[in-house]
PDB file with one MODEL, atoms N, CA, C and O in Angstrom:
MODEL        1
ATOM      1  N   UNK A   1      86.083   6.245-205.947  1.00  0.00           N
ATOM      2  CA  UNK A   1      85.279   7.400-205.638  1.00  0.00           C
ATOM      3  C   UNK A   1      84.041   6.951-204.862  1.00  0.00           C
ATOM      4  O   UNK A   1      83.396   5.963-205.211  1.00  0.00           O
ATOM      5  N   UNK A   2      83.730   7.683-203.823  1.00  0.00           N
ATOM      6  CA  UNK A   2      82.547   7.369-203.017  1.00  0.00           C
ATOM      7  C   UNK A   2      81.288   7.721-203.797  1.00  0.00           C
ATOM      8  O   UNK A   2      81.304   8.602-204.657  1.00  0.00           O
ATOM      9  N   UNK A   3      80.206   7.029-203.491  1.00  0.00           N
ATOM     10  CA  UNK A   3      78.947   7.299-204.182  1.00  0.00           C
ATOM     11  C   UNK A   3      78.317   8.601-203.697  1.00  0.00           C
ATOM     12  O   UNK A   3      77.639   9.277-204.471  1.00  0.00           O
ATOM     13  N   UNK A   4      78.525   8.964-202.442  1.00  0.00           N
ATOM     14  CA  UNK A   4      77.889  10.144-201.843  1.00  0.00           C
ATOM     15  C   UNK A   4      78.960  11.200-201.572  1.00  0.00           C
ATOM     16  O   UNK A   4      79.941  10.944-200.874  1.00  0.00           O
ATOM     17  N   UNK A   5      78.751  12.412-202.147  1.00  0.00           N
ATOM     18  CA  UNK A   5      79.695  13.499-201.955  1.00  0.00           C
ATOM     19  C   UNK A   5      78.951  14.714-201.418  1.00  0.00           C
ATOM     20  O   UNK A   5      77.941  15.130-201.984  1.00  0.00           O
ATOM     21  N   UNK A   6      79.449  15.279-200.330  1.00  0.00           N
ATOM     22  CA  UNK A   6      78.854  16.477-199.738  1.00  0.00           C
ATOM     23  C   UNK A   6      79.437  17.701-200.441  1.00  0.00           C
ATOM     24  O   UNK A   6      80.655  17.858-200.527  1.00  0.00           O
ATOM     25  N   UNK A   7      78.551  18.569-200.944  1.00  0.00           N
ATOM     26  CA  UNK A   7      78.980  19.781-201.638  1.00  0.00           C
ATOM     27  C   UNK A   7      78.709  21.040-200.825  1.00  0.00           C
ATOM     28  O   UNK A   7      79.286  22.091-201.107  1.00  0.00           O
ATOM     29  N   UNK A   8      77.841  20.950-199.822  1.00  0.00           N
ATOM     30  CA  UNK A   8      77.577  22.074-198.923  1.00  0.00           C
ATOM     31  C   UNK A   8      76.967  21.520-197.646  1.00  0.00           C
ATOM     32  O   UNK A   8      76.301  20.485-197.654  1.00  0.00           O
ATOM     33  N   UNK A   9      77.209  22.234-196.544  1.00  0.00           N
ATOM     34  CA  UNK A   9      76.612  21.789-195.286  1.00  0.00           C
ATOM     35  C   UNK A   9      76.379  22.979-194.366  1.00  0.00           C
ATOM     36  O   UNK A   9      77.063  23.999-194.447  1.00  0.00           O
ATOM     37  N   UNK A  10      75.398  22.818-193.494  1.00  0.00           N
ATOM     38  CA  UNK A  10      75.086  23.823-192.480  1.00  0.00           C
ATOM     39  C   UNK A  10      74.272  23.124-191.401  1.00  0.00           C
ATOM     40  O   UNK A  10      74.078  21.909-191.442  1.00  0.00           O
ATOM     41  N   UNK A  11      73.798  23.905-190.434  1.00  0.00           N
ATOM     42  CA  UNK A  11      72.978  23.321-189.378  1.00  0.00           C
ATOM     43  C   UNK A  11      71.668  22.756-189.923  1.00  0.00           C
ATOM     44  O   UNK A  11      71.075  21.869-189.308  1.00  0.00           O
ATOM     45  N   UNK A  12      71.214  23.258-191.063  1.00  0.00           N
ATOM     46  CA  UNK A  12      69.945  22.795-191.625  1.00  0.00           C
ATOM     47  C   UNK A  12      70.081  21.517-192.442  1.00  0.00           C
ATOM     48  O   UNK A  12      69.073  20.967-192.887  1.00  0.00           O
ATOM     49  N   UNK A  13      71.309  21.030-192.650  1.00  0.00           N
ATOM     50  CA  UNK A  13      71.490  19.776-193.362  1.00  0.00           C
ATOM     51  C   UNK A  13      72.692  19.784-194.281  1.00  0.00           C
ATOM     52  O   UNK A  13      73.609  20.592-194.132  1.00  0.00           O
ATOM     53  N   UNK A  14      72.669  18.868-195.236  1.00  0.00           N
ATOM     54  CA  UNK A  14      73.766  18.741-196.199  1.00  0.00           C
ATOM     55  C   UNK A  14      73.210  18.676-197.615  1.00  0.00           C
ATOM     56  O   UNK A  14      72.156  18.089-197.858  1.00  0.00           O
ATOM     57  N   UNK A  15      73.933  19.286-198.538  1.00  0.00           N
ATOM     58  CA  UNK A  15      73.628  19.170-199.952  1.00  0.00           C
ATOM     59  C   UNK A  15      74.573  18.117-200.509  1.00  0.00           C
ATOM     60  O   UNK A  15      75.791  18.299-200.482  1.00  0.00           O
ATOM     61  N   UNK A  16      74.027  17.026-201.010  1.00  0.00           N
ATOM     62  CA  UNK A  16      74.858  15.920-201.469  1.00  0.00           C
ATOM     63  C   UNK A  16      74.510  15.530-202.902  1.00  0.00           C
ATOM     64  O   UNK A  16      73.408  15.788-203.386  1.00  0.00           O
ATOM     65  N   UNK A  17      75.473  14.906-203.562  1.00  0.00           N
ATOM     66  CA  UNK A  17      75.246  14.343-204.895  1.00  0.00           C
ATOM     67  C   UNK A  17      75.635  12.883-204.847  1.00  0.00           C
ATOM     68  O   UNK A  17      76.714  12.521-204.379  1.00  0.00           O
ATOM     69  N   UNK A  18      74.735  12.053-205.340  1.00  0.00           N
ATOM     70  CA  UNK A  18      75.003  10.623-205.417  1.00  0.00           C
ATOM     71  C   UNK A  18      75.504  10.313-206.823  1.00  0.00           C
ATOM     72  O   UNK A  18      74.798  10.527-207.808  1.00  0.00           O
ATOM     73  N   UNK A  19      76.722   9.812-206.900  1.00  0.00           N
ATOM     74  CA  UNK A  19      77.393   9.611-208.183  1.00  0.00           C
ATOM     75  C   UNK A  19      76.668   8.611-209.088  1.00  0.00           C
ATOM     76  O   UNK A  19      76.432   8.891-210.263  1.00  0.00           O
ATOM     77  N   UNK A  20      76.321   7.457-208.543  1.00  0.00           N
ATOM     78  CA  UNK A  20      75.691   6.439-209.396  1.00  0.00           C
ATOM     79  C   UNK A  20      74.363   6.921-209.967  1.00  0.00           C
ATOM     80  O   UNK A  20      74.071   6.692-211.141  1.00  0.00           O
ATOM     81  N   UNK A  21      73.563   7.583-209.147  1.00  0.00           N
ATOM     82  CA  UNK A  21      72.266   8.086-209.615  1.00  0.00           C
ATOM     83  C   UNK A  21      72.416   9.410-210.349  1.00  0.00           C
ATOM     84  O   UNK A  21      71.570   9.764-211.170  1.00  0.00           O
ATOM     85  N   UNK A  22      73.497  10.150-210.056  1.00  0.00           N
ATOM     86  CA  UNK A  22      73.689  11.446-210.676  1.00  0.00           C
ATOM     87  C   UNK A  22      72.676  12.466-210.207  1.00  0.00           C
ATOM     88  O   UNK A  22      72.339  13.386-210.953  1.00  0.00           O
ATOM     89  N   UNK A  23      72.177  12.324-208.977  1.00  0.00           N
ATOM     90  CA  UNK A  23      71.126  13.197-208.468  1.00  0.00           C
ATOM     91  C   UNK A  23      71.599  13.978-207.253  1.00  0.00           C
ATOM     92  O   UNK A  23      72.447  13.529-206.483  1.00  0.00           O
ATOM     93  N   UNK A  24      71.021  15.160-207.109  1.00  0.00           N
ATOM     94  CA  UNK A  24      71.310  16.050-205.991  1.00  0.00           C
ATOM     95  C   UNK A  24      70.204  15.929-204.956  1.00  0.00           C
ATOM     96  O   UNK A  24      69.027  15.816-205.301  1.00  0.00           O
ATOM     97  N   UNK A  25      70.589  15.953-203.684  1.00  0.00           N
ATOM     98  CA  UNK A  25      69.615  15.892-202.597  1.00  0.00           C
ATOM     99  C   UNK A  25      69.996  16.861-201.500  1.00  0.00           C
ATOM    100  O   UNK A  25      71.175  17.065-201.211  1.00  0.00           O
ATOM    101  N   UNK A  26      68.978  17.459-200.889  1.00  0.00           N
ATOM    102  CA  UNK A  26      69.144  18.184-199.638  1.00  0.00           C
ATOM    103  C   UNK A  26      68.771  17.187-198.561  1.00  0.00           C
ATOM    104  O   UNK A  26      67.627  16.738-198.500  1.00  0.00           O
ATOM    105  N   UNK A  27      69.726  16.835-197.708  1.00  0.00           N
ATOM    106  CA  UNK A  27      69.477  15.865-196.639  1.00  0.00           C
ATOM    107  C   UNK A  27      69.361  16.606-195.320  1.00  0.00           C
ATOM    108  O   UNK A  27      70.270  17.332-194.918  1.00  0.00           O
ATOM    109  N   UNK A  28      68.242  16.415-194.657  1.00  0.00           N
ATOM    110  CA  UNK A  28      67.962  17.094-193.397  1.00  0.00           C
ATOM    111  C   UNK A  28      68.580  16.344-192.235  1.00  0.00           C
ATOM    112  O   UNK A  28      68.783  15.133-192.312  1.00  0.00           O
ATOM    113  N   UNK A  29      68.885  17.060-191.149  1.00  0.00           N
ATOM    114  CA  UNK A  29      69.453  16.386-189.973  1.00  0.00           C
ATOM    115  C   UNK A  29      68.454  15.401-189.363  1.00  0.00           C
ATOM    116  O   UNK A  29      67.242  15.583-189.474  1.00  0.00           O
ATOM    117  N   UNK A  30      68.972  14.368-188.725  1.00  0.00           N
ATOM    118  CA  UNK A  30      68.122  13.349-188.112  1.00  0.00           C
ATOM    119  C   UNK A  30      67.235  13.909-187.012  1.00  0.00           C
ATOM    120  O   UNK A  30      66.141  13.396-186.780  1.00  0.00           O
ATOM    121  N   UNK A  31      67.691  14.950-186.332  1.00  0.00           N
ATOM    122  CA  UNK A  31      66.938  15.454-185.186  1.00  0.00           C
ATOM    123  C   UNK A  31      65.663  16.207-185.559  1.00  0.00           C
ATOM    124  O   UNK A  31      64.909  16.599-184.669  1.00  0.00           O
ATOM    125  N   UNK A  32      65.407  16.417-186.825  1.00  0.00           N
ATOM    126  CA  UNK A  32      64.180  17.096-187.243  1.00  0.00           C
ATOM    127  C   UNK A  32      62.975  16.152-187.279  1.00  0.00           C
ATOM    128  O   UNK A  32      61.835  16.610-187.354  1.00  0.00           O
ATOM    129  N   UNK A  33      63.216  14.861-187.227  1.00  0.00           N
ATOM    130  CA  UNK A  33      62.144  13.857-187.280  1.00  0.00           C
ATOM    131  C   UNK A  33      61.221  14.063-188.474  1.00  0.00           C
ATOM    132  O   UNK A  33      60.011  13.855-188.383  1.00  0.00           O
ATOM    133  N   UNK A  34      61.792  14.463-189.562  1.00  0.00           N
ATOM    134  CA  UNK A  34      61.022  14.682-190.784  1.00  0.00           C
ATOM    135  C   UNK A  34      60.728  13.345-191.445  1.00  0.00           C
ATOM    136  O   UNK A  34      61.628  12.515-191.571  1.00  0.00           O
ATOM    137  N   UNK A  35      59.480  13.114-191.874  1.00  0.00           N
ATOM    138  CA  UNK A  35      59.175  11.836-192.523  1.00  0.00           C
ATOM    139  C   UNK A  35      59.907  11.655-193.856  1.00  0.00           C
ATOM    140  O   UNK A  35      60.109  10.529-194.309  1.00  0.00           O
ATOM    141  N   UNK A  36      60.299  12.761-194.475  1.00  0.00           N
ATOM    142  CA  UNK A  36      61.048  12.709-195.736  1.00  0.00           C
ATOM    143  C   UNK A  36      62.406  13.365-195.490  1.00  0.00           C
ATOM    144  O   UNK A  36      62.542  14.575-195.671  1.00  0.00           O
ATOM    145  N   UNK A  37      63.410  12.591-195.081  1.00  0.00           N
ATOM    146  CA  UNK A  37      64.697  13.183-194.700  1.00  0.00           C
ATOM    147  C   UNK A  37      65.544  13.679-195.876  1.00  0.00           C
ATOM    148  O   UNK A  37      66.541  14.370-195.668  1.00  0.00           O
ATOM    149  N   UNK A  38      65.154  13.332-197.115  1.00  0.00           N
ATOM    150  CA  UNK A  38      65.891  13.787-198.296  1.00  0.00           C
ATOM    151  C   UNK A  38      64.939  14.469-199.251  1.00  0.00           C
ATOM    152  O   UNK A  38      63.808  14.025-199.444  1.00  0.00           O
ATOM    153  N   UNK A  39      65.409  15.560-199.851  1.00  0.00           N
ATOM    154  CA  UNK A  39      64.608  16.288-200.831  1.00  0.00           C
ATOM    155  C   UNK A  39      65.403  16.314-202.133  1.00  0.00           C
ATOM    156  O   UNK A  39      66.509  16.853-202.177  1.00  0.00           O
ATOM    157  N   UNK A  40      64.847  15.738-203.183  1.00  0.00           N
ATOM    158  CA  UNK A  40      65.483  15.728-204.500  1.00  0.00           C
ATOM    159  C   UNK A  40      65.473  17.140-205.073  1.00  0.00           C
ATOM    160  O   UNK A  40      64.462  17.836-204.988  1.00  0.00           O
ATOM    161  N   UNK A  41      66.594  17.569-205.658  1.00  0.00           N
ATOM    162  CA  UNK A  41      66.627  18.887-206.289  1.00  0.00           C
ATOM    163  C   UNK A  41      67.442  18.833-207.578  1.00  0.00           C
ATOM    164  O   UNK A  41      68.302  17.970-207.754  1.00  0.00           O
ATOM    165  N   UNK A  42      67.153  19.765-208.465  1.00  0.00           N
ATOM    166  CA  UNK A  42      67.923  19.853-209.711  1.00  0.00           C
ATOM    167  C   UNK A  42      69.153  20.719-209.464  1.00  0.00           C
ATOM    168  O   UNK A  42      69.358  21.200-208.349  1.00  0.00           O
ATOM    169  N   UNK A  43      69.958  20.919-210.474  1.00  0.00           N
ATOM    170  CA  UNK A  43      71.211  21.651-210.309  1.00  0.00           C
ATOM    171  C   UNK A  43      70.974  23.088-209.869  1.00  0.00           C
ATOM    172  O   UNK A  43      71.668  23.580-208.979  1.00  0.00           O
ATOM    173  N   UNK A  44      70.008  23.770-210.474  1.00  0.00           N
ATOM    174  CA  UNK A  44      69.725  25.164-210.097  1.00  0.00           C
ATOM    175  C   UNK A  44      69.297  25.253-208.636  1.00  0.00           C
ATOM    176  O   UNK A  44      69.724  26.155-207.915  1.00  0.00           O
ATOM    177  N   UNK A  45      68.458  24.325-208.200  1.00  0.00           N
ATOM    178  CA  UNK A  45      68.035  24.296-206.797  1.00  0.00           C
ATOM    179  C   UNK A  45      69.217  24.001-205.882  1.00  0.00           C
ATOM    180  O   UNK A  45      69.322  24.569-204.796  1.00  0.00           O
ATOM    181  N   UNK A  46      70.103  23.115-206.320  1.00  0.00           N
ATOM    182  CA  UNK A  46      71.281  22.760-205.526  1.00  0.00           C
ATOM    183  C   UNK A  46      72.161  23.987-205.291  1.00  0.00           C
ATOM    184  O   UNK A  46      72.671  24.190-204.189  1.00  0.00           O
ATOM    185  N   UNK A  47      72.334  24.794-206.320  1.00  0.00           N
ATOM    186  CA  UNK A  47      73.130  26.018-206.190  1.00  0.00           C
ATOM    187  C   UNK A  47      72.452  26.979-205.222  1.00  0.00           C
ATOM    188  O   UNK A  47      73.117  27.567-204.368  1.00  0.00           O
ATOM    189  N   UNK A  48      71.137  27.146-205.344  1.00  0.00           N
ATOM    190  CA  UNK A  48      70.399  28.044-204.453  1.00  0.00           C
ATOM    191  C   UNK A  48      70.466  27.564-203.003  1.00  0.00           C
ATOM    192  O   UNK A  48      70.642  28.369-202.088  1.00  0.00           O
ATOM    193  N   UNK A  49      70.327  26.265-202.798  1.00  0.00           N
ATOM    194  CA  UNK A  49      70.407  25.697-201.447  1.00  0.00           C
ATOM    195  C   UNK A  49      71.801  25.920-200.863  1.00  0.00           C
ATOM    196  O   UNK A  49      71.933  26.287-199.695  1.00  0.00           O
ATOM    197  N   UNK A  50      72.832  25.702-201.664  1.00  0.00           N
ATOM    198  CA  UNK A  50      74.204  25.884-201.189  1.00  0.00           C
ATOM    199  C   UNK A  50      74.449  27.329-200.764  1.00  0.00           C
ATOM    200  O   UNK A  50      75.077  27.577-199.735  1.00  0.00           O
ATOM    201  N   UNK A  51      73.961  28.270-201.545  1.00  0.00           N
ATOM    202  CA  UNK A  51      74.148  29.680-201.215  1.00  0.00           C
ATOM    203  C   UNK A  51      73.384  30.025-199.933  1.00  0.00           C
ATOM    204  O   UNK A  51      73.892  30.749-199.077  1.00  0.00           O
ATOM    205  N   UNK A  52      72.175  29.510-199.810  1.00  0.00           N
ATOM    206  CA  UNK A  52      71.401  29.735-198.583  1.00  0.00           C
ATOM    207  C   UNK A  52      72.130  29.149-197.375  1.00  0.00           C
ATOM    208  O   UNK A  52      72.160  29.765-196.309  1.00  0.00           O
ATOM    209  N   UNK A  53      72.709  27.977-197.535  1.00  0.00           N
ATOM    210  CA  UNK A  53      73.469  27.366-196.440  1.00  0.00           C
ATOM    211  C   UNK A  53      74.663  28.231-196.058  1.00  0.00           C
ATOM    212  O   UNK A  53      74.958  28.400-194.875  1.00  0.00           O
ATOM    213  N   UNK A  54      75.351  28.781-197.060  1.00  0.00           N
ATOM    214  CA  UNK A  54      76.507  29.621-196.784  1.00  0.00           C
ATOM    215  C   UNK A  54      76.081  30.864-196.008  1.00  0.00           C
ATOM    216  O   UNK A  54      76.751  31.264-195.056  1.00  0.00           O
ATOM    217  N   UNK A  55      74.959  31.481-196.416  1.00  0.00           N
ATOM    218  CA  UNK A  55      74.491  32.685-195.734  1.00  0.00           C
ATOM    219  C   UNK A  55      74.065  32.408-194.302  1.00  0.00           C
ATOM    220  O   UNK A  55      74.093  33.317-193.472  1.00  0.00           O
ATOM    221  N   UNK A  56      73.673  31.184-193.990  1.00  0.00           N
ATOM    222  CA  UNK A  56      73.306  30.874-192.602  1.00  0.00           C
ATOM    223  C   UNK A  56      74.501  30.360-191.797  1.00  0.00           C
ATOM    224  O   UNK A  56      74.334  29.850-190.689  1.00  0.00           O
ATOM    225  N   UNK A  57      75.702  30.494-192.354  1.00  0.00           N
ATOM    226  CA  UNK A  57      76.913  30.140-191.625  1.00  0.00           C
ATOM    227  C   UNK A  57      77.512  28.795-191.993  1.00  0.00           C
ATOM    228  O   UNK A  57      78.438  28.329-191.330  1.00  0.00           O
ATOM    229  N   UNK A  58      77.005  28.172-193.027  1.00  0.00           N
ATOM    230  CA  UNK A  58      77.515  26.877-193.467  1.00  0.00           C
ATOM    231  C   UNK A  58      78.685  27.016-194.420  1.00  0.00           C
ATOM    232  O   UNK A  58      79.242  28.100-194.590  1.00  0.00           O
ATOM    233  N   UNK A  59      79.048  25.914-195.033  1.00  0.00           N
ATOM    234  CA  UNK A  59      80.190  25.870-195.943  1.00  0.00           C
ATOM    235  C   UNK A  59      79.792  25.297-197.295  1.00  0.00           C
ATOM    236  O   UNK A  59      78.918  24.435-197.387  1.00  0.00           O
ATOM    237  N   UNK A  60      80.446  25.788-198.339  1.00  0.00           N
ATOM    238  CA  UNK A  60      80.315  25.232-199.685  1.00  0.00           C
ATOM    239  C   UNK A  60      81.658  24.603-200.022  1.00  0.00           C
ATOM    240  O   UNK A  60      82.707  25.220-199.832  1.00  0.00           O
ATOM    241  N   UNK A  61      81.622  23.381-200.519  1.00  0.00           N
ATOM    242  CA  UNK A  61      82.850  22.655-200.848  1.00  0.00           C
ATOM    243  C   UNK A  61      82.977  22.543-202.362  1.00  0.00           C
ATOM    244  O   UNK A  61      82.277  21.753-202.995  1.00  0.00           O
ATOM    245  N   UNK A  62      83.865  23.329-202.931  1.00  0.00           N
ATOM    246  CA  UNK A  62      84.099  23.303-204.372  1.00  0.00           C
ATOM    247  C   UNK A  62      85.144  22.252-204.708  1.00  0.00           C
ATOM    248  O   UNK A  62      85.855  21.756-203.833  1.00  0.00           O
ATOM    249  N   UNK A  63      85.222  21.925-205.983  1.00  0.00           N
ATOM    250  CA  UNK A  63      86.210  20.980-206.513  1.00  0.00           C
ATOM    251  C   UNK A  63      86.055  19.579-205.927  1.00  0.00           C
ATOM    252  O   UNK A  63      87.040  18.870-205.721  1.00  0.00           O
ATOM    253  N   UNK A  64      84.819  19.193-205.664  1.00  0.00           N
ATOM    254  CA  UNK A  64      84.521  17.843-205.192  1.00  0.00           C
ATOM    255  C   UNK A  64      84.174  16.963-206.396  1.00  0.00           C
ATOM    256  O   UNK A  64      83.723  17.475-207.420  1.00  0.00           O
ATOM    257  N   UNK A  65      84.375  15.663-206.287  1.00  0.00           N
ATOM    258  CA  UNK A  65      84.017  14.765-207.390  1.00  0.00           C
ATOM    259  C   UNK A  65      82.536  14.900-207.762  1.00  0.00           C
ATOM    260  O   UNK A  65      81.669  14.944-206.889  1.00  0.00           O
ATOM    261  N   UNK A  66      82.265  14.964-209.051  1.00  0.00           N
ATOM    262  CA  UNK A  66      80.897  15.047-209.541  1.00  0.00           C
ATOM    263  C   UNK A  66      80.291  16.433-209.472  1.00  0.00           C
ATOM    264  O   UNK A  66      79.100  16.593-209.739  1.00  0.00           O
ATOM    265  N   UNK A  67      81.085  17.450-209.118  1.00  0.00           N
ATOM    266  CA  UNK A  67      80.533  18.779-208.941  1.00  0.00           C
ATOM    267  C   UNK A  67      80.994  19.819-209.946  1.00  0.00           C
ATOM    268  O   UNK A  67      80.935  21.016-209.661  1.00  0.00           O
ATOM    269  N   UNK A  68      81.444  19.398-211.095  1.00  0.00           N
ATOM    270  CA  UNK A  68      82.006  20.328-212.079  1.00  0.00           C
ATOM    271  C   UNK A  68      80.984  21.392-212.501  1.00  0.00           C
ATOM    272  O   UNK A  68      81.297  22.583-212.505  1.00  0.00           O
ATOM    273  N   UNK A  69      79.784  20.975-212.851  1.00  0.00           N
ATOM    274  CA  UNK A  69      78.751  21.935-213.272  1.00  0.00           C
ATOM    275  C   UNK A  69      78.283  22.795-212.101  1.00  0.00           C
ATOM    276  O   UNK A  69      78.021  23.987-212.264  1.00  0.00           O
ATOM    277  N   UNK A  70      78.180  22.183-210.916  1.00  0.00           N
ATOM    278  CA  UNK A  70      77.817  22.909-209.703  1.00  0.00           C
ATOM    279  C   UNK A  70      78.852  24.002-209.426  1.00  0.00           C
ATOM    280  O   UNK A  70      78.487  25.153-209.186  1.00  0.00           O
ATOM    281  N   UNK A  71      80.118  23.654-209.456  1.00  0.00           N
ATOM    282  CA  UNK A  71      81.199  24.614-209.226  1.00  0.00           C
ATOM    283  C   UNK A  71      81.134  25.759-210.234  1.00  0.00           C
ATOM    284  O   UNK A  71      81.293  26.924-209.870  1.00  0.00           O
ATOM    285  N   UNK A  72      80.901  25.425-211.495  1.00  0.00           N
ATOM    286  CA  UNK A  72      80.848  26.442-212.545  1.00  0.00           C
ATOM    287  C   UNK A  72      79.706  27.422-212.297  1.00  0.00           C
ATOM    288  O   UNK A  72      79.871  28.625-212.502  1.00  0.00           O
ATOM    289  N   UNK A  73      78.566  26.930-211.864  1.00  0.00           N
ATOM    290  CA  UNK A  73      77.424  27.814-211.585  1.00  0.00           C
ATOM    291  C   UNK A  73      77.721  28.716-210.388  1.00  0.00           C
ATOM    292  O   UNK A  73      77.378  29.898-210.410  1.00  0.00           O
ATOM    293  N   UNK A  74      78.347  28.181-209.353  1.00  0.00           N
ATOM    294  CA  UNK A  74      78.700  28.989-208.192  1.00  0.00           C
ATOM    295  C   UNK A  74      79.699  30.071-208.610  1.00  0.00           C
ATOM    296  O   UNK A  74      79.550  31.238-208.248  1.00  0.00           O
ATOM    297  N   UNK A  75      80.703  29.676-209.364  1.00  0.00           N
ATOM    298  CA  UNK A  75      81.749  30.625-209.776  1.00  0.00           C
ATOM    299  C   UNK A  75      81.258  31.636-210.804  1.00  0.00           C
ATOM    300  O   UNK A  75      81.836  32.716-210.928  1.00  0.00           O
ATOM    301  N   UNK A  76      80.205  31.306-211.539  1.00  0.00           N
ATOM    302  CA  UNK A  76      79.686  32.186-212.588  1.00  0.00           C
ATOM    303  C   UNK A  76      78.935  33.384-212.009  1.00  0.00           C
ATOM    304  O   UNK A  76      78.723  34.377-212.706  1.00  0.00           O
ATOM    305  N   UNK A  77      78.541  33.300-210.772  1.00  0.00           N
ATOM    306  CA  UNK A  77      77.825  34.413-210.152  1.00  0.00           C
ATOM    307  C   UNK A  77      78.680  35.673-210.232  1.00  0.00           C
ATOM    308  O   UNK A  77      79.906  35.605-210.141  1.00  0.00           O
ATOM    309  N   UNK A  78      78.038  36.804-210.398  1.00  0.00           N
ATOM    310  CA  UNK A  78      78.764  38.072-210.572  1.00  0.00           C
ATOM    311  C   UNK A  78      79.729  38.372-209.445  1.00  0.00           C
ATOM    312  O   UNK A  78      80.825  38.880-209.680  1.00  0.00           O
ATOM    313  N   UNK A  79      79.327  38.060-208.219  1.00  0.00           N
ATOM    314  CA  UNK A  79      80.163  38.406-207.081  1.00  0.00           C
ATOM    315  C   UNK A  79      80.501  37.174-206.262  1.00  0.00           C
ATOM    316  O   UNK A  79      80.296  37.162-205.048  1.00  0.00           O
ATOM    317  N   UNK A  80      81.010  36.153-206.900  1.00  0.00           N
ATOM    318  CA  UNK A  80      81.276  34.893-206.178  1.00  0.00           C
ATOM    319  C   UNK A  80      82.449  35.001-205.224  1.00  0.00           C
ATOM    320  O   UNK A  80      82.734  34.052-204.494  1.00  0.00           O
ATOM    321  N   UNK A  81      83.136  36.136-205.211  1.00  0.00           N
ATOM    322  CA  UNK A  81      84.239  36.309-204.264  1.00  0.00           C
ATOM    323  C   UNK A  81      83.750  36.233-202.816  1.00  0.00           C
ATOM    324  O   UNK A  81      84.540  35.980-201.907  1.00  0.00           O
ATOM    325  N   UNK A  82      82.441  36.454-202.596  1.00  0.00           N
ATOM    326  CA  UNK A  82      81.868  36.330-201.235  1.00  0.00           C
ATOM    327  C   UNK A  82      82.166  34.975-200.645  1.00  0.00           C
ATOM    328  O   UNK A  82      82.233  34.827-199.424  1.00  0.00           O
ATOM    329  N   UNK A  83      82.347  33.986-201.493  1.00  0.00           N
ATOM    330  CA  UNK A  83      82.584  32.635-201.012  1.00  0.00           C
ATOM    331  C   UNK A  83      83.911  32.534-200.260  1.00  0.00           C
ATOM    332  O   UNK A  83      84.048  31.731-199.336  1.00  0.00           O
ATOM    333  N   UNK A  84      84.868  33.339-200.652  1.00  0.00           N
ATOM    334  CA  UNK A  84      86.197  33.263-200.058  1.00  0.00           C
ATOM    335  C   UNK A  84      86.463  34.367-199.044  1.00  0.00           C
ATOM    336  O   UNK A  84      87.579  34.485-198.538  1.00  0.00           O
ATOM    337  N   UNK A  85      85.456  35.172-198.743  1.00  0.00           N
ATOM    338  CA  UNK A  85      85.629  36.274-197.783  1.00  0.00           C
ATOM    339  C   UNK A  85      85.776  35.768-196.365  1.00  0.00           C
ATOM    340  O   UNK A  85      85.929  36.563-195.438  1.00  0.00           O
TER     341      UNK A  85
ENDMDL
END
């Protein structure tokens, strides 16, 4: 299993989870020249970021390694069928 798994992506960056550290990060694209290219987030923030990415035209990747709780939170939403529309 790879240490870095992408769970969502869009033009604004990628939401990734690092397996060894067990931490979620929002990683910004290189072209933004941001001094802090990664932003640490908790699970609730990761879900919110993923949904925001989806609404801006990005993708959410369910059933990825290390994403069981993330997937459950996404699927628990009242109207999660929007994900498959």
